[in-house]
mmCIF file as Biopython writes it, N, C-alpha, C and O atoms, coordinates in Angstrom:
data_model
#
loop_
_atom_site.group_PDB
_atom_site.id
_atom_site.type_symbol
_atom_site.label_atom_id
_atom_site.label_alt_id
_atom_site.label_comp_id
_atom_site.label_asym_id
_atom_site.label_entity_id
_atom_site.label_seq_id
_atom_site.pdbx_PDB_ins_code
_atom_site.Cartn_x
_atom_site.Cartn_y
_atom_site.Cartn_z
_atom_site.occupancy
_atom_site.B_iso_or_equiv
_atom_site.auth_seq_id
_atom_site.auth_asym_id
_atom_site.pdbx_PDB_model_num
ATOM 1   N N  . MET A ? 1  ? 0.816   -1.157  -0.029 1.0 0.0 1  A 1 
ATOM 2   C CA . MET A ? 1  ? -0.089  0.002   0.108  1.0 0.0 1  A 1 
ATOM 3   C C  . MET A ? 1  ? 0.974   1.284   0.038  1.0 0.0 1  A 1 
ATOM 4   O O  . MET A ? 1  ? 0.680   2.272   -0.634 1.0 0.0 1  A 1 
ATOM 5   N N  . ALA A ? 2  ? 1.923   1.226   0.595  1.0 0.0 2  A 1 
ATOM 6   C CA . ALA A ? 2  ? 2.786   2.222   0.653  1.0 0.0 2  A 1 
ATOM 7   C C  . ALA A ? 2  ? 3.458   2.506   -0.699 1.0 0.0 2  A 1 
ATOM 8   O O  . ALA A ? 2  ? 3.628   3.634   -1.163 1.0 0.0 2  A 1 
ATOM 9   N N  . ALA A ? 3  ? 3.778   1.481   -1.208 1.0 0.0 3  A 1 
ATOM 10  C CA . ALA A ? 3  ? 4.325   1.441   -2.638 1.0 0.0 3  A 1 
ATOM 11  C C  . ALA A ? 3  ? 3.337   2.252   -3.726 1.0 0.0 3  A 1 
ATOM 12  O O  . ALA A ? 3  ? 3.762   2.776   -4.755 1.0 0.0 3  A 1 
ATOM 13  N N  . GLN A ? 4  ? 1.962   2.252   -3.303 1.0 0.0 4  A 1 
ATOM 14  C CA . GLN A ? 4  ? 1.042   2.653   -4.188 1.0 0.0 4  A 1 
ATOM 15  C C  . GLN A ? 4  ? 0.491   4.044   -3.820 1.0 0.0 4  A 1 
ATOM 16  O O  . GLN A ? 4  ? -0.423  4.620   -4.408 1.0 0.0 4  A 1 
ATOM 17  N N  . ASP A ? 5  ? 1.200   4.509   -2.734 1.0 0.0 5  A 1 
ATOM 18  C CA . ASP A ? 5  ? 1.078   5.939   -2.099 1.0 0.0 5  A 1 
ATOM 19  C C  . ASP A ? 5  ? -0.429  5.969   -1.607 1.0 0.0 5  A 1 
ATOM 20  O O  . ASP A ? 5  ? -1.199  6.914   -1.773 1.0 0.0 5  A 1 
ATOM 21  N N  . LEU A ? 6  ? -0.691  4.873   -1.026 1.0 0.0 6  A 1 
ATOM 22  C CA . LEU A ? 6  ? -2.012  4.874   -0.347 1.0 0.0 6  A 1 
ATOM 23  C C  . LEU A ? 6  ? -1.958  5.117   1.049  1.0 0.0 6  A 1 
ATOM 24  O O  . LEU A ? 6  ? -2.929  5.558   1.665  1.0 0.0 6  A 1 
ATOM 25  N N  . ILE A ? 7  ? -0.778  4.829   1.621  1.0 0.0 7  A 1 
ATOM 26  C CA . ILE A ? 7  ? -0.292  5.220   3.156  1.0 0.0 7  A 1 
ATOM 27  C C  . ILE A ? 7  ? 1.038   5.351   3.115  1.0 0.0 7  A 1 
ATOM 28  O O  . ILE A ? 7  ? 1.795   4.910   2.251  1.0 0.0 7  A 1 
ATOM 29  N N  . ARG A ? 8  ? 1.329   6.026   4.161  1.0 0.0 8  A 1 
ATOM 30  C CA . ARG A ? 8  ? 2.837   6.208   4.747  1.0 0.0 8  A 1 
ATOM 31  C C  . ARG A ? 8  ? 3.091   5.793   5.938  1.0 0.0 8  A 1 
ATOM 32  O O  . ARG A ? 8  ? 2.191   5.856   6.776  1.0 0.0 8  A 1 
ATOM 33  N N  . VAL A ? 9  ? 4.284   5.310   6.263  1.0 0.0 9  A 1 
ATOM 34  C CA . VAL A ? 9  ? 4.602   4.989   7.639  1.0 0.0 9  A 1 
ATOM 35  C C  . VAL A ? 9  ? 5.707   5.802   8.370  1.0 0.0 9  A 1 
ATOM 36  O O  . VAL A ? 9  ? 6.914   5.808   8.124  1.0 0.0 9  A 1 
ATOM 37  N N  . ASP A ? 10 ? 5.064   6.449   9.270  1.0 0.0 10 A 1 
ATOM 38  C CA . ASP A ? 10 ? 5.966   7.461   10.067 1.0 0.0 10 A 1 
ATOM 39  C C  . ASP A ? 10 ? 6.191   6.978   11.393 1.0 0.0 10 A 1 
ATOM 40  O O  . ASP A ? 10 ? 5.178   6.999   12.092 1.0 0.0 10 A 1 
ATOM 41  N N  . ASN A ? 11 ? 7.354   6.495   12.005 1.0 0.0 11 A 1 
ATOM 42  C CA . ASN A ? 11 ? 7.559   6.107   13.391 1.0 0.0 11 A 1 
ATOM 43  C C  . ASN A ? 11 ? 6.758   5.022   13.603 1.0 0.0 11 A 1 
ATOM 44  O O  . ASN A ? 11 ? 5.918   5.224   14.480 1.0 0.0 11 A 1 
ATOM 45  N N  . ASP A ? 12 ? 6.730   3.946   13.103 1.0 0.0 12 A 1 
ATOM 46  C CA . ASP A ? 12 ? 5.457   2.939   13.079 1.0 0.0 12 A 1 
ATOM 47  C C  . ASP A ? 12 ? 4.329   3.256   13.208 1.0 0.0 12 A 1 
ATOM 48  O O  . ASP A ? 12 ? 3.608   2.558   13.921 1.0 0.0 12 A 1 
ATOM 49  N N  . THR A ? 13 ? 3.864   4.291   12.627 1.0 0.0 13 A 1 
ATOM 50  C CA . THR A ? 13 ? 2.461   4.847   12.828 1.0 0.0 13 A 1 
ATOM 51  C C  . THR A ? 13 ? 2.206   4.704   11.100 1.0 0.0 13 A 1 
ATOM 52  O O  . THR A ? 13 ? 2.991   5.084   10.231 1.0 0.0 13 A 1 
ATOM 53  N N  . VAL A ? 14 ? 0.953   4.081   10.908 1.0 0.0 14 A 1 
ATOM 54  C CA . VAL A ? 14 ? 0.380   4.084   9.478  1.0 0.0 14 A 1 
ATOM 55  C C  . VAL A ? 14 ? -0.417  5.236   9.405  1.0 0.0 14 A 1 
ATOM 56  O O  . VAL A ? 14 ? -1.321  5.426   10.219 1.0 0.0 14 A 1 
ATOM 57  N N  . ILE A ? 15 ? -0.120  6.138   8.364  1.0 0.0 15 A 1 
ATOM 58  C CA . ILE A ? 15 ? -0.884  7.268   8.069  1.0 0.0 15 A 1 
ATOM 59  C C  . ILE A ? 15 ? -1.569  7.213   6.626  1.0 0.0 15 A 1 
ATOM 60  O O  . ILE A ? 15 ? -0.877  6.941   5.645  1.0 0.0 15 A 1 
ATOM 61  N N  . GLU A ? 16 ? -2.731  7.436   6.523  1.0 0.0 16 A 1 
ATOM 62  C CA . GLU A ? 16 ? -3.591  7.372   5.276  1.0 0.0 16 A 1 
ATOM 63  C C  . GLU A ? 16 ? -3.131  8.670   4.278  1.0 0.0 16 A 1 
ATOM 64  O O  . GLU A ? 16 ? -3.278  9.823   4.683  1.0 0.0 16 A 1 
ATOM 65  N N  . THR A ? 17 ? -2.704  8.453   3.272  1.0 0.0 17 A 1 
ATOM 66  C CA . THR A ? 17 ? -2.453  9.644   2.355  1.0 0.0 17 A 1 
ATOM 67  C C  . THR A ? 17 ? -3.765  10.053  1.668  1.0 0.0 17 A 1 
ATOM 68  O O  . THR A ? 17 ? -4.770  9.343   1.679  1.0 0.0 17 A 1 
ATOM 69  N N  . GLU A ? 18 ? -3.681  11.243  1.073  1.0 0.0 18 A 1 
ATOM 70  C CA . GLU A ? 18 ? -4.769  11.687  0.249  1.0 0.0 18 A 1 
ATOM 71  C C  . GLU A ? 18 ? -5.338  10.645  -0.876 1.0 0.0 18 A 1 
ATOM 72  O O  . GLU A ? 18 ? -6.536  10.420  -1.048 1.0 0.0 18 A 1 
ATOM 73  N N  . ALA A ? 19 ? -4.458  10.155  -1.479 1.0 0.0 19 A 1 
ATOM 74  C CA . ALA A ? 19 ? -4.706  9.111   -2.410 1.0 0.0 19 A 1 
ATOM 75  C C  . ALA A ? 19 ? -5.461  7.774   -1.806 1.0 0.0 19 A 1 
ATOM 76  O O  . ALA A ? 19 ? -6.342  7.156   -2.403 1.0 0.0 19 A 1 
ATOM 77  N N  . GLY A ? 20 ? -4.942  7.455   -0.506 1.0 0.0 20 A 1 
ATOM 78  C CA . GLY A ? 20 ? -5.604  6.274   0.275  1.0 0.0 20 A 1 
ATOM 79  C C  . GLY A ? 20 ? -7.054  6.914   0.660  1.0 0.0 20 A 1 
ATOM 80  O O  . GLY A ? 20 ? -7.954  6.075   0.696  1.0 0.0 20 A 1 
ATOM 81  N N  . LYS A ? 21 ? -7.374  8.037   0.906  1.0 0.0 21 A 1 
ATOM 82  C CA . LYS A ? 21 ? -8.610  8.802   1.545  1.0 0.0 21 A 1 
ATOM 83  C C  . LYS A ? 21 ? -9.566  8.656   0.371  1.0 0.0 21 A 1 
ATOM 84  O O  . LYS A ? 21 ? -10.711 8.220   0.496  1.0 0.0 21 A 1 
ATOM 85  N N  . ASP A ? 22 ? -9.003  9.063   -0.821 1.0 0.0 22 A 1 
ATOM 86  C CA . ASP A ? 22 ? -9.817  8.967   -1.943 1.0 0.0 22 A 1 
ATOM 87  C C  . ASP A ? 22 ? -10.259 7.813   -2.469 1.0 0.0 22 A 1 
ATOM 88  O O  . ASP A ? 22 ? -11.330 7.679   -3.060 1.0 0.0 22 A 1 
ATOM 89  N N  . LEU A ? 23 ? -9.255  6.762   -2.216 1.0 0.0 23 A 1 
ATOM 90  C CA . LEU A ? 23 ? -9.809  5.345   -2.664 1.0 0.0 23 A 1 
ATOM 91  C C  . LEU A ? 23 ? -10.692 4.765   -1.781 1.0 0.0 23 A 1 
ATOM 92  O O  . LEU A ? 23 ? -11.511 3.952   -2.210 1.0 0.0 23 A 1 
ATOM 93  N N  . CYS A ? 24 ? -10.651 5.078   -0.523 1.0 0.0 24 A 1 
ATOM 94  C CA . CYS A ? 24 ? -11.492 4.700   0.351  1.0 0.0 24 A 1 
ATOM 95  C C  . CYS A ? 24 ? -12.993 5.356   0.125  1.0 0.0 24 A 1 
ATOM 96  O O  . CYS A ? 24 ? -13.970 4.625   0.288  1.0 0.0 24 A 1 
ATOM 97  N N  . LYS A ? 25 ? -13.149 6.567   -0.205 1.0 0.0 25 A 1 
ATOM 98  C CA . LYS A ? 25 ? -14.346 7.069   -0.538 1.0 0.0 25 A 1 
ATOM 99  C C  . LYS A ? 25 ? -14.860 6.591   -1.680 1.0 0.0 25 A 1 
ATOM 100 O O  . LYS A ? 25 ? -16.068 6.762   -1.847 1.0 0.0 25 A 1 
ATOM 101 N N  . LYS A ? 26 ? -14.139 5.937   -2.653 1.0 0.0 26 A 1 
ATOM 102 C CA . LYS A ? 26 ? -14.740 5.361   -3.931 1.0 0.0 26 A 1 
ATOM 103 C C  . LYS A ? 26 ? -15.248 4.192   -3.617 1.0 0.0 26 A 1 
ATOM 104 O O  . LYS A ? 26 ? -16.397 3.921   -3.967 1.0 0.0 26 A 1 
ATOM 105 N N  . VAL A ? 27 ? -14.367 3.170   -2.800 1.0 0.0 27 A 1 
ATOM 106 C CA . VAL A ? 27 ? -14.742 2.051   -2.091 1.0 0.0 27 A 1 
ATOM 107 C C  . VAL A ? 27 ? -16.045 2.087   -1.512 1.0 0.0 27 A 1 
ATOM 108 O O  . VAL A ? 27 ? -16.949 1.334   -1.872 1.0 0.0 27 A 1 
ATOM 109 N N  . GLU A ? 28 ? -16.158 2.965   -0.604 1.0 0.0 28 A 1 
ATOM 110 C CA . GLU A ? 28 ? -17.320 3.193   0.268  1.0 0.0 28 A 1 
ATOM 111 C C  . GLU A ? 28 ? -18.803 3.549   -0.722 1.0 0.0 28 A 1 
ATOM 112 O O  . GLU A ? 28 ? -19.904 3.033   -0.530 1.0 0.0 28 A 1 
ATOM 113 N N  . LYS A ? 29 ? -18.518 4.390   -1.612 1.0 0.0 29 A 1 
ATOM 114 C CA . LYS A ? 29 ? -19.525 4.612   -2.547 1.0 0.0 29 A 1 
ATOM 115 C C  . LYS A ? 29 ? -19.959 3.468   -3.525 1.0 0.0 29 A 1 
ATOM 116 O O  . LYS A ? 29 ? -21.133 3.360   -3.880 1.0 0.0 29 A 1 
ATOM 117 N N  . HIS A ? 30 ? -19.018 2.657   -3.930 1.0 0.0 30 A 1 
ATOM 118 C CA . HIS A ? 30 ? -19.304 1.609   -4.651 1.0 0.0 30 A 1 
ATOM 119 C C  . HIS A ? 30 ? -20.226 0.471   -3.913 1.0 0.0 30 A 1 
ATOM 120 O O  . HIS A ? 30 ? -21.116 -0.193  -4.445 1.0 0.0 30 A 1 
ATOM 121 N N  . ARG A ? 31 ? -19.745 0.410   -2.420 1.0 0.0 31 A 1 
ATOM 122 C CA . ARG A ? 31 ? -20.241 -0.622  -1.602 1.0 0.0 31 A 1 
ATOM 123 C C  . ARG A ? 31 ? -21.745 -0.138  -1.490 1.0 0.0 31 A 1 
ATOM 124 O O  . ARG A ? 31 ? -22.659 -0.959  -1.557 1.0 0.0 31 A 1 
ATOM 125 N N  . ALA A ? 32 ? -21.984 1.253   -1.312 1.0 0.0 32 A 1 
ATOM 126 C CA . ALA A ? 32 ? -23.421 1.556   -0.973 1.0 0.0 32 A 1 
ATOM 127 C C  . ALA A ? 32 ? -24.192 1.508   -2.069 1.0 0.0 32 A 1 
ATOM 128 O O  . ALA A ? 32 ? -25.372 1.171   -1.974 1.0 0.0 32 A 1 
ATOM 129 N N  . GLU A ? 33 ? -23.565 1.873   -3.384 1.0 0.0 33 A 1 
ATOM 130 C CA . GLU A ? 33 ? -24.360 1.534   -4.579 1.0 0.0 33 A 1 
ATOM 131 C C  . GLU A ? 33 ? -24.694 0.119   -4.925 1.0 0.0 33 A 1 
ATOM 132 O O  . GLU A ? 33 ? -25.692 -0.171  -5.584 1.0 0.0 33 A 1 
ATOM 133 N N  . THR A ? 34 ? -23.921 -0.673  -4.511 1.0 0.0 34 A 1 
ATOM 134 C CA . THR A ? 34 ? -23.993 -2.268  -4.493 1.0 0.0 34 A 1 
ATOM 135 C C  . THR A ? 34 ? -25.149 -2.628  -3.516 1.0 0.0 34 A 1 
ATOM 136 O O  . THR A ? 34 ? -26.128 -3.288  -3.865 1.0 0.0 34 A 1 
ATOM 137 N N  . ASP A ? 35 ? -24.966 -2.166  -2.334 1.0 0.0 35 A 1 
ATOM 138 C CA . ASP A ? 35 ? -25.885 -2.667  -1.483 1.0 0.0 35 A 1 
ATOM 139 C C  . ASP A ? 35 ? -27.273 -2.252  -1.751 1.0 0.0 35 A 1 
ATOM 140 O O  . ASP A ? 35 ? -28.232 -2.932  -1.386 1.0 0.0 35 A 1 
ATOM 141 N N  . GLN A ? 36 ? -27.386 -1.113  -2.402 1.0 0.0 36 A 1 
ATOM 142 C CA . GLN A ? 36 ? -28.765 -0.559  -2.707 1.0 0.0 36 A 1 
ATOM 143 C C  . GLN A ? 36 ? -29.372 -1.271  -3.992 1.0 0.0 36 A 1 
ATOM 144 O O  . GLN A ? 36 ? -30.582 -1.382  -4.193 1.0 0.0 36 A 1 
ATOM 145 N N  . THR A ? 37 ? -28.411 -1.719  -4.801 1.0 0.0 37 A 1 
ATOM 146 C CA . THR A ? 37 ? -28.871 -2.574  -6.006 1.0 0.0 37 A 1 
ATOM 147 C C  . THR A ? 37 ? -29.426 -3.906  -5.534 1.0 0.0 37 A 1 
ATOM 148 O O  . THR A ? 37 ? -30.514 -4.351  -5.898 1.0 0.0 37 A 1 
ATOM 149 N N  . ILE A ? 38 ? -28.626 -4.481  -4.727 1.0 0.0 38 A 1 
ATOM 150 C CA . ILE A ? 38 ? -29.085 -5.827  -3.883 1.0 0.0 38 A 1 
ATOM 151 C C  . ILE A ? 38 ? -30.375 -5.697  -3.335 1.0 0.0 38 A 1 
ATOM 152 O O  . ILE A ? 38 ? -31.306 -6.362  -3.790 1.0 0.0 38 A 1 
ATOM 153 N N  . THR A ? 39 ? -30.544 -4.800  -2.276 1.0 0.0 39 A 1 
ATOM 154 C CA . THR A ? 39 ? -31.719 -4.590  -1.643 1.0 0.0 39 A 1 
ATOM 155 C C  . THR A ? 39 ? -33.025 -4.087  -2.320 1.0 0.0 39 A 1 
ATOM 156 O O  . THR A ? 39 ? -34.192 -4.294  -1.987 1.0 0.0 39 A 1 
ATOM 157 N N  . GLY A ? 40 ? -32.416 -3.223  -3.574 1.0 0.0 40 A 1 
ATOM 158 C CA . GLY A ? 40 ? -33.415 -2.967  -4.182 1.0 0.0 40 A 1 
ATOM 159 C C  . GLY A ? 40 ? -34.521 -3.992  -4.980 1.0 0.0 40 A 1 
ATOM 160 O O  . GLY A ? 40 ? -35.663 -3.724  -5.353 1.0 0.0 40 A 1 
ATOM 161 N N  . MET A ? 41 ? -33.768 -5.244  -5.100 1.0 0.0 41 A 1 
ATOM 162 C CA . MET A ? 41 ? -34.228 -6.347  -5.627 1.0 0.0 41 A 1 
ATOM 163 C C  . MET A ? 41 ? -35.115 -7.264  -4.861 1.0 0.0 41 A 1 
ATOM 164 O O  . MET A ? 41 ? -35.893 -8.118  -5.288 1.0 0.0 41 A 1 
ATOM 165 N N  . LEU A ? 42 ? -34.799 -6.862  -3.466 1.0 0.0 42 A 1 
ATOM 166 C CA . LEU A ? 42 ? -35.492 -7.937  -2.501 1.0 0.0 42 A 1 
ATOM 167 C C  . LEU A ? 42 ? -36.674 -7.153  -1.782 1.0 0.0 42 A 1 
ATOM 168 O O  . LEU A ? 42 ? -36.754 -5.926  -1.713 1.0 0.0 42 A 1 
ATOM 169 N N  . SER A ? 43 ? -37.571 -8.063  -1.263 1.0 0.0 43 A 1 
ATOM 170 C CA . SER A ? 43 ? -38.653 -7.483  -0.198 1.0 0.0 43 A 1 
ATOM 171 C C  . SER A ? 43 ? -37.854 -7.361  1.057  1.0 0.0 43 A 1 
ATOM 172 O O  . SER A ? 43 ? -36.764 -7.848  1.356  1.0 0.0 43 A 1 
ATOM 173 N N  . LYS A ? 44 ? -38.682 -6.577  1.724  1.0 0.0 44 A 1 
ATOM 174 C CA . LYS A ? 44 ? -38.250 -6.198  3.417  1.0 0.0 44 A 1 
ATOM 175 C C  . LYS A ? 44 ? -37.801 -7.395  3.845  1.0 0.0 44 A 1 
ATOM 176 O O  . LYS A ? 44 ? -36.656 -7.498  4.285  1.0 0.0 44 A 1 
ATOM 177 N N  . ASP A ? 45 ? -38.781 -8.619  3.759  1.0 0.0 45 A 1 
ATOM 178 C CA . ASP A ? 45 ? -38.436 -9.895  4.427  1.0 0.0 45 A 1 
ATOM 179 C C  . ASP A ? 45 ? -37.082 -10.601 3.974  1.0 0.0 45 A 1 
ATOM 180 O O  . ASP A ? 45 ? -36.246 -11.124 4.711  1.0 0.0 45 A 1 
ATOM 181 N N  . GLU A ? 46 ? -37.065 -10.506 2.737  1.0 0.0 46 A 1 
ATOM 182 C CA . GLU A ? 46 ? -35.994 -10.992 1.989  1.0 0.0 46 A 1 
ATOM 183 C C  . GLU A ? 46 ? -34.591 -10.330 2.472  1.0 0.0 46 A 1 
ATOM 184 O O  . GLU A ? 46 ? -33.539 -10.968 2.470  1.0 0.0 46 A 1 
ATOM 185 N N  . THR A ? 47 ? -34.677 -9.230  2.808  1.0 0.0 47 A 1 
ATOM 186 C CA . THR A ? 47 ? -33.470 -8.309  2.958  1.0 0.0 47 A 1 
ATOM 187 C C  . THR A ? 47 ? -33.213 -8.504  4.472  1.0 0.0 47 A 1 
ATOM 188 O O  . THR A ? 47 ? -32.080 -8.361  4.932  1.0 0.0 47 A 1 
ATOM 189 N N  . LEU A ? 48 ? -34.305 -8.841  5.261  1.0 0.0 48 A 1 
ATOM 190 C CA . LEU A ? 48 ? -33.939 -9.218  6.640  1.0 0.0 48 A 1 
ATOM 191 C C  . LEU A ? 48 ? -33.359 -10.645 6.819  1.0 0.0 48 A 1 
ATOM 192 O O  . LEU A ? 48 ? -32.504 -10.837 7.684  1.0 0.0 48 A 1 
ATOM 193 N N  . GLY A ? 49 ? -33.758 -11.555 6.101  1.0 0.0 49 A 1 
ATOM 194 C CA . GLY A ? 49 ? -33.416 -12.966 5.852  1.0 0.0 49 A 1 
ATOM 195 C C  . GLY A ? 49 ? -31.983 -12.716 5.388  1.0 0.0 49 A 1 
ATOM 196 O O  . GLY A ? 49 ? -31.134 -13.266 6.089  1.0 0.0 49 A 1 
ATOM 197 N N  . LEU A ? 50 ? -31.558 -12.037 4.406  1.0 0.0 50 A 1 
ATOM 198 C CA . LEU A ? 50 ? -30.207 -11.793 3.861  1.0 0.0 50 A 1 
ATOM 199 C C  . LEU A ? 50 ? -29.281 -11.506 5.117  1.0 0.0 50 A 1 
ATOM 200 O O  . LEU A ? 50 ? -28.326 -12.205 5.459  1.0 0.0 50 A 1 
ATOM 201 N N  . VAL A ? 51 ? -29.702 -10.431 5.701  1.0 0.0 51 A 1 
ATOM 202 C CA . VAL A ? 51 ? -28.878 -10.012 6.959  1.0 0.0 51 A 1 
ATOM 203 C C  . VAL A ? 51 ? -28.441 -10.775 7.883  1.0 0.0 51 A 1 
ATOM 204 O O  . VAL A ? 51 ? -27.280 -10.785 8.292  1.0 0.0 51 A 1 
ATOM 205 N N  . ASN A ? 52 ? -29.642 -11.693 8.402  1.0 0.0 52 A 1 
ATOM 206 C CA . ASN A ? 52 ? -29.518 -12.650 9.354  1.0 0.0 52 A 1 
ATOM 207 C C  . ASN A ? 52 ? -28.531 -13.690 8.744  1.0 0.0 52 A 1 
ATOM 208 O O  . ASN A ? 52 ? -27.580 -13.956 9.480  1.0 0.0 52 A 1 
ATOM 209 N N  . VAL A ? 53 ? -28.571 -14.331 7.542  1.0 0.0 53 A 1 
ATOM 210 C CA . VAL A ? 53 ? -27.476 -15.056 7.129  1.0 0.0 53 A 1 
ATOM 211 C C  . VAL A ? 53 ? -26.192 -14.602 6.895  1.0 0.0 53 A 1 
ATOM 212 O O  . VAL A ? 53 ? -25.240 -15.383 6.892  1.0 0.0 53 A 1 
ATOM 213 N N  . LEU A ? 54 ? -26.077 -13.472 6.707  1.0 0.0 54 A 1 
ATOM 214 C CA . LEU A ? 54 ? -24.792 -12.640 6.688  1.0 0.0 54 A 1 
ATOM 215 C C  . LEU A ? 54 ? -24.113 -12.583 7.911  1.0 0.0 54 A 1 
ATOM 216 O O  . LEU A ? 54 ? -22.890 -12.669 8.029  1.0 0.0 54 A 1 
ATOM 217 N N  . LYS A ? 55 ? -25.037 -12.414 8.954  1.0 0.0 55 A 1 
ATOM 218 C CA . LYS A ? 55 ? -24.535 -12.078 10.369 1.0 0.0 55 A 1 
ATOM 219 C C  . LYS A ? 55 ? -24.081 -13.572 10.812 1.0 0.0 55 A 1 
ATOM 220 O O  . LYS A ? 55 ? -22.944 -13.643 11.279 1.0 0.0 55 A 1 
ATOM 221 N N  . LYS A ? 56 ? -24.761 -14.665 10.731 1.0 0.0 56 A 1 
ATOM 222 C CA . LYS A ? 56 ? -24.283 -16.026 11.027 1.0 0.0 56 A 1 
ATOM 223 C C  . LYS A ? 56 ? -23.391 -16.392 10.362 1.0 0.0 56 A 1 
ATOM 224 O O  . LYS A ? 56 ? -22.777 -17.372 10.784 1.0 0.0 56 A 1 
ATOM 225 N N  . MET A ? 57 ? -22.947 -15.769 9.057  1.0 0.0 57 A 1 
ATOM 226 C CA . MET A ? 57 ? -21.626 -16.286 8.498  1.0 0.0 57 A 1 
ATOM 227 C C  . MET A ? 57 ? -20.394 -15.529 8.953  1.0 0.0 57 A 1 
ATOM 228 O O  . MET A ? 57 ? -19.236 -15.943 8.890  1.0 0.0 57 A 1 
ATOM 229 N N  . LEU A ? 58 ? -20.824 -14.316 9.439  1.0 0.0 58 A 1 
ATOM 230 C CA . LEU A ? 58 ? -19.568 -13.426 9.957  1.0 0.0 58 A 1 
ATOM 231 C C  . LEU A ? 58 ? -19.265 -14.100 11.414 1.0 0.0 58 A 1 
ATOM 232 O O  . LEU A ? 58 ? -18.113 -14.222 11.831 1.0 0.0 58 A 1 
ATOM 233 N N  . LYS A ? 59 ? -20.410 -14.523 12.142 1.0 0.0 59 A 1 
ATOM 234 C CA . LYS A ? 59 ? -20.173 -15.113 13.447 1.0 0.0 59 A 1 
ATOM 235 C C  . LYS A ? 59 ? -19.317 -16.385 13.219 1.0 0.0 59 A 1 
ATOM 236 O O  . LYS A ? 59 ? -18.303 -16.486 13.911 1.0 0.0 59 A 1 
ATOM 237 N N  . ALA A ? 60 ? -19.577 -17.277 12.412 1.0 0.0 60 A 1 
ATOM 238 C CA . ALA A ? 60 ? -18.991 -18.499 12.043 1.0 0.0 60 A 1 
ATOM 239 C C  . ALA A ? 60 ? -17.759 -18.220 11.969 1.0 0.0 60 A 1 
ATOM 240 O O  . ALA A ? 60 ? -16.984 -18.763 12.757 1.0 0.0 60 A 1 
ATOM 241 N N  . SER A ? 61 ? -17.201 -17.126 10.812 1.0 0.0 61 A 1 
ATOM 242 C CA . SER A ? 61 ? -16.020 -16.856 10.359 1.0 0.0 61 A 1 
ATOM 243 C C  . SER A ? 61 ? -15.231 -16.445 11.702 1.0 0.0 61 A 1 
ATOM 244 O O  . SER A ? 61 ? -14.119 -16.934 11.901 1.0 0.0 61 A 1 
ATOM 245 N N  . GLU A ? 62 ? -15.721 -15.675 12.494 1.0 0.0 62 A 1 
ATOM 246 C CA . GLU A ? 62 ? -14.955 -15.056 13.803 1.0 0.0 62 A 1 
ATOM 247 C C  . GLU A ? 62 ? -14.782 -16.132 14.575 1.0 0.0 62 A 1 
ATOM 248 O O  . GLU A ? 62 ? -13.654 -16.257 15.051 1.0 0.0 62 A 1 
ATOM 249 N N  . ASP A ? 63 ? -15.667 -17.034 14.862 1.0 0.0 63 A 1 
ATOM 250 C CA . ASP A ? 63 ? -15.398 -18.331 15.801 1.0 0.0 63 A 1 
ATOM 251 C C  . ASP A ? 63 ? -14.492 -19.301 15.253 1.0 0.0 63 A 1 
ATOM 252 O O  . ASP A ? 63 ? -14.128 -20.171 16.045 1.0 0.0 63 A 1 
ATOM 253 N N  . ASN A ? 64 ? -13.935 -19.368 13.803 1.0 0.0 64 A 1 
ATOM 254 C CA . ASN A ? 64 ? -13.033 -20.185 13.449 1.0 0.0 64 A 1 
ATOM 255 C C  . ASN A ? 64 ? -11.693 -19.718 13.600 1.0 0.0 64 A 1 
ATOM 256 O O  . ASN A ? 64 ? -10.779 -20.518 13.402 1.0 0.0 64 A 1 
ATOM 257 N N  . LYS A ? 65 ? -11.435 -18.500 13.933 1.0 0.0 65 A 1 
ATOM 258 C CA . LYS A ? 65 ? -10.167 -17.966 14.020 1.0 0.0 65 A 1 
ATOM 259 C C  . LYS A ? 65 ? -9.129  -18.305 15.108 1.0 0.0 65 A 1 
ATOM 260 O O  . LYS A ? 65 ? -8.021  -17.769 15.092 1.0 0.0 65 A 1 
#
């Protein structure tokens, strides 16, 4: 990431560069758009079901660490 100028390291502290901040903003925008696309195709019940499944998957993943 440092080689791509997304972060810099100063005294063992990682600091996000402007390029890194810009990339994070782009990723967040894309994630929000993707979420909207997915949930726009689902009913409220289906969305809640999806959220519950994703929570279970996350918990299982964390339990296996």
